[in-house]
C-alpha positions in Angstrom: -28.0 -2.4 -51.6 -30.3 -0.5 -49.1 -28.6 1.0 -46.1 -29.7 3.4 -43.4 -27.3 6.3 -42.9 -26.7 9.0 -40.3 -29.6 11.2 -39.2 -27.1 13.9 -38.2 -27.7 16.0 -41.3 -31.5 16.3 -40.9 -31.7 19.6 -39.1 -28.9 20.1 -36.8 -27.2 21.1 -38.2 -28.7 21.2 -38.4 -37.6 30.4 -36.2 -45.3 34.0 -33.7 -47.9 34.4 -31.6 -48.5 32.6 -28.4 -50.8 33.2 -25.5 -49.6 32.8 -21.9 -49.9 29.6 -20.0 -52.2 29.4 -17.0 -52.2 26.0 -15.2 -48.5 25.5 -15.9 -47.6 28.5 -13.9 -47.5 31.3 -16.5 -50.3 33.8 -16.8 -50.9 36.6 -19.2 -49.4 38.9 -16.6 -46.1 37.0 -16.3 -44.4 34.3 -14.3 -45.9 33.2 -11.1 -44.0 33.4 -7.8 -43.6 29.6 -7.7 -42.1 29.4 -11.1 -40.1 32.5 -10.5 -38.4 30.8 -7.6 -37.7 27.7 -9.7 -36.3 30.0 -12.4 -33.5 31.4 -10.4 -30.1 30.4 -11.8 -28.7 27.2 -10.4 -25.0 27.9 -9.5 -22.8 24.8 -9.3 -20.1 25.3 -6.7 -17.4 23.5 -8.7 -16.3 22.5 -12.1 -14.2 19.5 -12.9 -10.8 19.4 -14.7 -10.1 16.3 -16.8 -6.4 15.7 -17.5 -4.9 13.3 -20.1 -4.6 10.6 -17.5 -8.3 10.7 -16.8 -10.3 7.9 -18.5 -12.9 10.5 -19.6 -10.2 12.5 -21.5 -10.4 10.7 -24.9 -14.1 10.9 -25.1 -14.4 14.5 -23.9 -11.6 15.7 -26.3 -13.4 14.4 -29.3 -16.6 15.6 -31.0 -19.3 14.0 -33.1 -17.3 14.0 -36.3 -14.7 11.3 -35.9 -12.3 13.0 -38.4 -11.3 15.4 -35.6 -9.2 14.4 -32.6 -7.6 16.8 -30.1 -4.9 16.6 -27.4 -5.8 19.6 -25.1 -3.7 20.3 -22.0 -7.0 19.6 -20.1 -10.8 19.8 -20.4 -12.7 21.9 -17.9 -16.3 20.7 -17.2 -17.7 24.1 -16.3 -19.7 24.2 -13.1 -21.5 27.5 -13.5 -21.1 31.2 -14.1 -18.4 31.8 -11.5 -16.6 28.7 -12.5 -16.7 29.8 -16.2 -15.0 33.1 -15.3 -12.4 31.4 -13.1 -11.7 28.7 -15.8 -11.4 31.2 -18.6 -9.1 33.5 -16.5 -7.0 30.5 -15.5 -6.5 29.4 -19.1 -5.4 32.8 -20.1 -3.1 33.2 -17.1 -1.4 30.0 -18.2 -1.1 31.2 -21.8 -3.5 28.6 -23.1 -5.9 29.1 -25.9 -9.5 28.4 -24.8 -12.1 26.8 -27.0 -15.7 26.0 -26.1 -17.6 22.8 -26.5 -21.4 22.4 -26.2 -22.9 19.4 -27.9 -19.7 18.6 -29.9 -21.4 18.6 -33.3 -19.2 21.1 -35.1 -18.7 19.9 -38.7 -15.1 21.1 -38.8 -12.4 20.9 -36.1 -13.1 24.3 -34.6 -13.0 23.0 -31.0 -9.8 21.0 -31.5 -7.2 22.6 -29.3 -3.9 20.7 -29.0 -2.2 21.8 -25.8 -4.9 24.4 -25.1 -8.0 24.3 -22.8 -11.4 23.0 -23.8 -14.2 24.6 -21.8 -16.9 21.9 -21.9 -20.4 23.2 -21.0 -22.2 19.9 -21.2 -23.1 19.8 -17.5 -24.9 23.2 -17.8 -28.2 21.9 -19.3 -30.9 23.7 -17.4 -34.0 24.9 -19.2 -36.4 26.9 -17.0 -38.4 30.1 -16.6 -36.2 33.0 -15.9 -36.0 36.8 -16.1 -33.7 39.0 -18.1 -31.5 41.7 -16.7 -34.4 44.2 -17.0 -36.7 41.9 -15.0 -38.8 40.8 -18.0 -40.0 37.1 -18.0 -38.0 34.8 -20.3 -37.2 31.2 -20.8 -33.5 30.5 -20.0 -31.5 27.8 -21.8 -28.1 27.1 -20.5 -25.2 26.9 -22.9 -24.6 23.2 -22.6 -28.2 22.1 -23.2 -29.1 20.0 -26.2 -31.9 20.5 -28.6 -33.7 17.7 -26.8 -33.2 19.3 -23.5 -34.8 22.5 -24.9 -37.8 20.6 -26.3 -38.5 18.5 -23.3 -38.0 21.3 -20.8 -40.0 23.9 -22.6 -42.9 21.6 -23.6 -43.3 19.5 -20.5 -43.1 22.5 -18.1 -44.6 25.3 -20.0 -46.3 24.0 -23.1 -44.2 26.1 -25.5 -41.4 25.4 -27.9 -38.7 26.9 -30.2 -38.4 26.5 -34.0 -35.1 24.7 -33.7 -33.5 21.7 -35.3 -34.4 18.0 -35.1 -31.2 16.3 -34.1 -31.6 15.5 -30.4 -27.9 15.7 -29.4 -26.9 18.9 -31.2 -25.8 21.5 -28.6 -28.2 24.4 -28.3 -25.2 26.7 -27.8 -23.8 26.4 -31.3 -27.2 25.8 -32.9 -28.7 29.1 -31.6 -25.9 31.5 -32.2 -25.6 30.3 -35.8 -29.3 31.2 -36.4 -31.1 27.9 -35.9 -34.0 26.5 -37.9 -36.2 23.5 -37.9 -39.5 21.9 -38.8 -41.6 24.8 -37.4 -39.5 27.6 -38.9 -41.7 28.3 -41.9 -44.5 29.2 -39.5 -42.4 30.7 -36.6 -39.1 31.9 -38.1 -35.6 31.2 -36.9 -34.6 30.3 -33.4 -32.7 33.6 -33.0 -35.9 35.5 -34.0 -37.1 34.8 -30.4 -33.8 35.5 -28.6 -33.8 38.4 -26.2 -30.6 38.1 -24.1 -27.3 36.2 -24.0 -25.2 35.8 -20.8 -21.6 35.6 -22.0 -18.3 35.2 -20.3 -16.3 37.8 -22.2 -12.6 38.9 -22.2 -12.7 42.7 -22.8 -9.5 44.7 -22.4 -8.1 41.8 -20.5 -11.0 41.7 -18.0 -12.9 38.4 -17.7 -16.5 38.8 -16.6 -20.1 37.8 -17.4 -21.8 40.3 -19.7 -25.6 40.2 -20.1 -26.4 41.6 -23.5 -30.0 42.3 -24.3 -31.9 43.3 -27.4 -33.4 46.2 -25.4 -30.0 47.7 -24.7 -29.5 51.1 -26.4 -29.0 51.0 -30.1 -25.3 51.1 -30.9 -24.2 50.3 -27.4 -21.5 47.7 -26.9 -24.0 45.4 -25.2 -26.5 45.7 -28.0 -23.7 44.8 -30.5 -22.8 41.8 -28.5 -26.4 40.6 -28.4 -26.8 41.2 -32.2 -23.6 39.3 -32.9 -25.1 36.2 -31.3 -28.2 36.2 -33.6 -26.4 34.4 -36.4 -22.7 35.4 -36.0 -21.7 31.8 -35.2 -20.1 30.0 -32.3 -16.6 30.4 -30.9 -16.2 34.1 -31.9 -17.1 36.4 -29.0 -17.0 34.5 -25.7 -18.5 31.7 -23.7 -22.3 31.8 -23.9 -23.6 30.5 -20.5 -27.3 31.2 -21.0 -29.7 32.1 -23.7 -32.9 33.9 -22.8 -35.9 33.6 -25.1 -39.0 35.8 -25.2 -41.9 34.9 -22.9 -44.3 34.7 -25.8 -42.8 31.6 -27.4 -45.0 29.7 -29.7 -47.2 26.8 -28.6 -46.5 23.7 -30.7 -49.4 22.3 -32.7 -51.4 19.7 -30.8 -50.9 17.2 -33.6 -49.0 17.0 -36.9 -49.1 14.8 -39.9 -45.9 13.0 -40.9 -45.4 11.7 -44.4 -42.6 9.7 -45.8 -42.5 8.4 -49.4 -39.6 7.1 -51.5 -38.7 6.4 -55.1 -36.5 3.4 -55.8 -33.3 4.2 -57.6 -33.7 1.1 -59.7 -36.9 2.6 -61.1 -35.4 6.1 -61.5 -32.4 4.7 -63.4 -34.9 3.2 -65.9 -36.7 6.5 -66.1 -34.2 9.3 -65.8 -36.7 11.9 -66.8 -38.6 11.2 -63.6 -35.7 12.4 -61.5 -35.7 15.7 -63.4 -39.5 16.0 -63.0 -39.3 15.3 -59.3 -36.6 18.1 -58.8 -38.4 20.5 -61.1 -41.7 20.0 -59.3 -40.1 20.3 -55.8 -38.2 23.4 -56.6 -41.1 25.1 -58.3 -43.5 24.3 -55.5 -41.4 26.0 -52.8 -40.3 28.9 -55.1 -44.0 29.8 -55.4 -45.0 29.2 -51.8 -42.3 30.4 -49.5 -42.8 34.2 -49.3 -43.4 35.9 -46.0 -47.1 36.4 -46.9 -47.7 32.7 -47.8 -51.0 31.8 -46.2 -51.6 28.1 -46.9 -48.3 26.3 -46.6 -46.6 28.0 -43.7 -47.2 24.8 -41.8 -45.5 22.5 -44.3 -41.8 21.6 -43.8 -40.4 19.1 -46.3 -37.1 17.5 -46.9 -36.0 15.7 -50.0 -33.0 13.4 -49.7 -31.2 12.8 -53.0 -29.1 9.9 -52.0 -26.4 8.3 -54.0 -27.9 5.5 -56.1 -26.2 2.8 -54.1 -28.3 3.7 -51.1 -31.4 2.5 -52.9 -34.0 5.2 -52.4 -34.7 8.9 -52.9 -36.8 9.9 -49.9 -39.3 12.7 -49.3 -40.2 13.5 -45.7 -42.8 16.1 -44.8 -44.4 17.5 -41.6 -47.8 19.3 -41.9 -49.1 21.1 -38.7 -52.8 21.6 -39.6 -55.6 19.2 -38.7 -56.9 18.8 -42.3 -54.4 16.7 -44.4 -55.9 17.8 -47.7 -53.1 20.5 -48.4 -50.5 17.9 -47.6 -52.1 15.4 -50.0 -52.3 18.2 -52.7 -48.6 18.9 -52.1 -47.6 15.3 -52.6 -49.7 15.0 -55.7 -48.1 18.2 -57.1 -44.6 16.8 -56.4 -45.4 13.5 -58.2 -47.2 15.1 -61.2 -45.8 13.8 -64.5 -43.7 11.0 -62.9 -44.1 7.4 -64.2 -42.0 6.0 -61.3 -44.4 5.2 -58.4 -43.5 6.1 -54.8 -43.3 3.3 -52.3 -44.2 3.3 -48.6 -42.4 0.0 -47.7 -41.1 -0.2 -44.2 -37.6 -1.5 -44.8 -36.0 1.6 -43.2 -33.7 2.0 -46.2 -33.9 5.8 -46.1 -33.0 8.4 -43.5 -36.6 9.3 -42.7 -38.3 6.2 -44.1 -41.0 6.1 -41.5 -42.6 2.7 -40.6 -46.1 3.6 -41.8 -48.0 1.4 -44.2 -49.7 4.5 -45.6 -48.4 7.8 -47.0 -49.0 9.8 -43.8 -49.8 9.4 -40.2 -51.1 11.9 -37.6 -49.3 12.0 -34.2 -49.2 14.3 -31.2 -46.5 17.0 -31.9 -44.2 15.8 -29.1 -44.4 12.2 -30.3 -43.7 13.3 -33.9 -40.7 15.3 -32.7 -39.4 12.1 -31.0 -40.0 10.1 -34.2 -37.7 12.3 -36.3 -35.3 13.0 -33.5 -32.0 11.4 -34.3 -28.3 12.2 -34.8 -27.0 8.9 -36.1 -23.8 7.0 -35.3 -20.5 8.8 -34.8 -18.7 8.6 -38.1 -16.4 10.6 -40.3 -18.1 13.2 -42.3 -17.9 16.2 -44.7 -20.5 18.8 -45.3 -21.3 21.7 -47.6 -24.3 24.0 -47.9 -26.2 26.5 -50.0 -29.2 28.9 -49.8 -31.3 28.8 -53.0 -33.6 31.8 -53.8 -35.3 30.2 -56.9 -36.2 26.9 -58.3 -33.4 24.7 -59.5 -31.9 25.2 -62.9 -31.8 22.3 -65.4 -28.0 22.3 -65.3 -28.1 21.8 -61.5 -30.6 19.0 -61.8 -28.5 17.3 -64.5 -25.4 17.7 -62.3 -27.0 15.9 -59.4 -28.1 13.1 -61.7 -24.6 12.7 -63.1 -22.9 12.7 -59.7 -25.4 10.6 -57.8 -25.3 7.9 -60.4 -21.5 7.9 -60.6 -19.5 5.2 -58.7 -16.0 5.7 -57.4 -13.8 2.7 -57.1 -12.9 1.9 -53.5 -15.2 4.6 -52.1 -18.5 3.5 -50.4 -21.0 6.3 -51.2 -24.1 4.7 -49.8 -24.2 7.5 -47.1 -23.7 10.4 -49.5 -26.6 12.7 -50.4 -27.9 16.1 -51.3 -30.4 17.1 -48.6 -32.9 19.8 -49.7 -34.9 21.5 -47.0 -37.9 23.8 -47.5 -37.3 27.2 -46.2 -38.7 30.7 -46.2 -42.2 32.0 -45.2 -41.8 33.6 -41.7 -38.0 33.2 -42.0 -38.2 35.7 -44.7 -40.3 38.1 -42.6 -37.2 39.9 -41.3 -34.7 42.2 -42.9 -31.2 41.0 -43.6 -29.7 43.2 -41.0 -32.3 42.8 -38.2 -30.3 39.7 -37.0 -26.8 38.6 -38.0 -28.5 36.0 -40.4 -28.5 37.9 -43.7 -30.2 35.2 -45.9 -33.8 36.4 -45.6 -35.3 35.7 -49.0 -34.3 32.1 -49.7 -36.8 29.4 -50.4 -34.7 26.3 -50.1 -31.7 25.3 -48.0 -29.3 22.6 -49.1 -26.8 20.5 -47.3 -24.3 18.3 -49.1 -23.3 15.3 -46.9 -21.1 12.3 -47.0 -20.3 9.8 -44.2 -17.9 7.0 -43.8 -15.9 5.1 -41.2 -12.6 4.1 -42.8 -9.9 6.8 -42.6 -8.4 5.3 -45.8 -11.5 6.6 -47.7 -11.0 10.2 -46.5 -9.5 11.5 -49.7 -12.1 9.8 -51.9 -15.1 11.2 -50.0 -13.6 14.7 -49.8 -12.8 14.7 -53.5 -16.3 13.4 -54.4 -18.2 16.0 -52.4 -16.0 18.8 -53.6 -16.6 17.8 -57.2 -20.3 17.5 -56.8 -20.6 20.9 -55.1 -18.3 22.8 -57.5 -20.0 21.3 -60.5 -23.5 22.2 -59.1 -22.4 25.9 -58.9 -20.0 26.0 -61.8 -22.1 28.9 -63.3 -21.1 31.1 -60.3 -17.5 30.0 -59.9 -18.1 26.7 -58.1 -19.8 28.3 -55.0 -23.4 29.4 -54.2 -22.5 33.1 -54.9 -24.7 35.7 -53.2 -27.1 37.9 -55.1 -27.7 35.3 -57.8 -30.1 32.3 -57.8 -28.3 31.3 -54.6 -27.4 33.4 -51.6 -24.3 32.0 -49.9 -23.8 29.2 -47.3 -24.9 28.4 -43.7 -22.5 29.2 -40.9 -23.7 26.2 -38.9 -22.7 23.9 -41.7 -19.1 25.2 -41.8 -16.9 24.2 -44.7 -13.2 25.1 -44.7 -13.0 24.6 -48.4 -14.6 28.1 -48.5 -11.4 29.5 -47.0 -9.9 30.2 -43.6 -8.6 33.1 -41.6 -5.1 32.2 -43.1 -6.4 33.2 -46.6 -6.1 36.7 -47.9 -9.7 36.9 -49.1 -11.7 33.9 -47.8 -15.1 33.3 -49.4 -16.7 32.2 -46.1 -16.9 35.8 -44.8 -19.3 36.9 -47.5 -21.0 33.6 -48.1 -22.0 33.2 -44.4 -22.5 36.8 -43.4 -22.8 39.0 -46.6 -22.9 42.7 -45.7 -23.2 41.9 -42.0 -19.6 40.9 -41.7 -18.3 44.4 -41.1 -20.7 44.9 -38.1 -19.6 41.5 -36.7 -16.0 42.6 -37.0 -17.0 45.8 -35.0 -18.5 43.6 -32.3 -15.4 41.5 -32.3 -13.2 44.6 -31.7 -15.5 45.8 -28.9 -15.6 42.5 -27.0 -12.6 40.4 -28.0 -9.9 42.9 -29.1 -7.2 40.3 -28.1 -8.8 37.7 -30.5 -8.9 35.2 -27.6 -11.7 33.3 -29.2 -10.7 32.2 -32.7 -10.8 29.2 -35.1 -10.2 28.5 -38.7 -13.3 30.4 -39.8 -13.8 32.9 -37.0 -14.8 36.5 -37.3 -11.6 38.4 -37.6 -10.6 41.8 -36.1 -10.8 44.7 -38.5 -7.6 45.3 -40.4 
């Protein structure tokens, strides 16, 4: 049976050269007076407190993943900088733990806060030209904005963009501070590679205030450490990020891009198992060979392979190519299919996640329209996720494991929305050193996300057990996890997975798999800016022991 499944896992989860704008109000010399006036921060006079008796309470206390439900003492819809400081101080004065919600897409229940205070930033969605604390022109993105707010605001007003994720409703706040990547990242790097300042409501030595931390702050200063911690240190660790500032020289998006979507029917693959192995071998080898920082031809290609469970009906390959000439895209598709007897289909039955309604293998669209086409988060469901960075092509054992698990049925468990998503990675992402930002994975060529979705709570145990078994079996050669320094290089902090340990464990794996050698520096930033551990969750950065 063919079914569509959630788009949430595409790129929310989920980074350059650009000339200045002229007619839109930005010149080579900086921001014009008119745009400068527009860029001034908009301060809301009041926030709103939502109590359990309020009809909005149930919705605002729950995130995208329906597995997580919370009963906070109240939810504060933050009205601006001053209100954020007041709300944070009020929660602490009452002895309540604060947690922060942006888009609400956290994979685990890190925002859940029974009898605490949820600080909801969703009304702070401004995206506008601004200046940083040194007076340099920037683009400011408020902490409650979504990816779609960023794209529409930056593109329509200024003709620029960020290499961020595709899911429209993902909160920019969590997406950015975890690193952020998307369909333009092979050409333009990670989202945080363009970050220049964060405006954060901090609690330091008991004092609540807004701190503006900039990448131009003196090396080793507390402010510089706070800035660096937000370039991949993850959300919910250091304070309430009210605004992100990005460099004035953001990239212009390509005028037009090619979108391609092809699929192979599972019924055909089951008759020709060797084609599955050929497909994975070809895909892995292609990106292992063409994802270095000096790659000249295929920086503009971003491709996603969805290895769905066989009950879904199709294995789907989606690609975006940002050059006018489609010949390299065609050559890529031919290389991926080389040696396969199973023929790809371009039927328009919408069976796959990104099965585009095109009668041919590719279609050229204006960039903004293409971004709208792949911009989806899917229905709110229950979900579980795992991730891995891969530095080399897939091993035969990994490919055989995926075949075994994706063709396996589990009685009483609907696996039609279960998949291994393989994203192309590398190129300009790998043009930075592992300590330049808090994102240490800077030589990977592929990024994997293991996903399963369902709606019936009675299937929780079955889905969790299945995904754990699939993941652990894939990485059995390295202890059941994508160990660092091998063919793999850890896991992605924005796809959190509490199976990798929590702060309650004596030696949790998440600390090295997410952060590698950067974890010690993150702990130093934690001690500088949150020595009372006000901001914490099951996988937060801990204070040094």
